[in-house]
C-alpha positions as CSV (number, residue, x, y, z in Angstrom):
1,M,-0.2,0.1,-0.2
2,I,1.3,3.6,-0.9
3,D,1.6,5.9,2.1
4,P,-1.3,8.6,1.5
5,K,1.4,11.6,1.9
6,V,3.5,9.9,-1.2
7,K,0.2,9.5,-3.2
8,Q,-0.7,13.2,-2.4
9,Q,3.0,14.2,-3.5
10,L,2.6,12.2,-6.7
11,G,-0.7,13.6,-7.4
12,Q,0.6,17.3,-7.0
13,Y,3.6,16.4,-9.3
14,R,1.3,15.0,-12.1
15,Q,-1.2,17.8,-11.6
16,S,1.7,20.5,-12.2
17,I,3.0,18.2,-15.1
18,D,-0.5,18.0,-16.6
19,N,-0.4,21.9,-16.4
20,I,2.7,22.6,-17.9
21,D,1.8,20.0,-20.9
22,A,-1.5,22.2,-21.5
23,A,0.7,25.3,-21.4
24,L,3.4,23.9,-23.7
25,I,0.7,23.2,-26.2
26,H,-0.6,26.5,-26.2
27,M,2.5,28.1,-26.3
28,L,3.3,25.7,-29.7
29,A,0.1,26.9,-31.0
30,E,0.8,30.5,-30.7
31,R,4.4,30.1,-32.1
32,F,3.0,28.2,-35.2
33,R,0.1,31.1,-35.4
34,C,2.9,33.6,-35.4
35,T,5.3,31.6,-38.0
36,K,2.0,31.2,-40.3
37,E,2.1,34.9,-40.6
38,V,6.0,35.0,-41.3
39,G,5.1,32.3,-44.1
40,I,2.5,34.7,-45.6
41,L,4.7,37.7,-45.6
42,K,7.5,35.5,-47.1
43,A,5.5,34.2,-49.7
44,Q,4.2,37.7,-50.6
45,Y,7.7,39.1,-51.0
46,E,9.0,36.0,-52.6
47,L,11.3,35.3,-49.9
48,P,12.7,31.5,-49.6
49,P,10.7,29.5,-46.8
50,A,14.0,28.8,-44.8
51,D,16.0,31.2,-42.9
52,P,19.4,29.3,-42.5
53,A,20.8,32.5,-40.4
54,R,17.6,32.8,-38.4
55,E,17.9,29.2,-37.6
56,E,21.3,29.0,-36.5
57,Y,20.7,32.1,-34.1
58,Q,17.6,30.4,-32.9
59,I,19.8,27.0,-32.3
60,E,22.7,28.8,-30.6
61,R,20.3,30.8,-28.3
62,L,18.1,27.9,-27.1
63,R,21.1,25.6,-26.4
64,R,22.0,28.6,-24.0
65,L,18.8,29.0,-22.6
66,A,18.9,25.1,-22.0
67,K,22.3,25.1,-20.3
68,D,21.1,27.9,-18.2
69,A,17.8,26.1,-17.5
70,H,20.1,23.0,-16.5
71,L,18.5,21.0,-19.4
72,D,20.3,18.7,-22.0
73,P,21.1,21.5,-24.8
74,D,21.2,18.6,-27.3
75,F,17.6,17.7,-26.5
76,A,16.6,21.3,-26.9
77,E,18.3,21.4,-30.1
78,K,16.6,18.3,-31.4
79,F,13.4,19.7,-30.5
80,L,13.9,23.2,-32.0
81,N,15.2,21.1,-35.2
82,F,11.9,19.5,-35.2
83,V,10.0,22.6,-34.8
84,I,12.0,24.5,-37.6
85,T,11.5,21.4,-39.9
86,E,7.7,21.7,-39.4
87,V,7.8,25.6,-40.0
88,I,9.6,25.3,-43.1
89,R,7.2,22.9,-44.2
90,H,4.2,25.3,-43.5
91,H,6.2,28.2,-45.3
92,E,6.4,25.9,-48.3
93,A,2.9,25.2,-48.3
94,I,1.9,28.6,-48.0
95,A,4.4,29.5,-50.9
96,A,2.7,26.9,-53.0
97,E,-0.6,28.3,-52.3
98,H,0.4,31.9,-53.5
99,G,1.8,30.3,-56.6
100,E,5.5,30.6,-55.6
101,P,8.0,27.7,-56.3
102,K,8.7,25.4,-53.8
103,Q,12.1,26.0,-52.0
104,T,13.9,23.8,-49.6
105,V,17.2,24.1,-47.6
C-alpha cells in the first residue's frame, strides 16, 4: 500500500506536469500562429521559406537557454530542429498556395 503522503505528493507533481503540458501546447500553437503569418509575408514578398541564418541564431540561443535552465542542450536543439522543420514545411505550403515555387534548404 502506498503511503497517503506519497500518493498526495505524486498527485501534486502529476497535476503540475499536466498543467505544464497544457501550457506547452498553447505556447506551440501561438508559435505556429506567428510563424504562419511569417510564411504569408515570405510568400507575398517572394522570400525563401527557410532562413538558415535565423535558424542558426535560434539554435545557439536555445542551447544557451537550455544550459542556463540545466536542460540537455542537445535535447533542446533536437526539439527546435523538429519545430524548424515543421515551420519550413508550412512556409513551403503557404508559398505553393500563393503560386510561388517550392524552395527547400
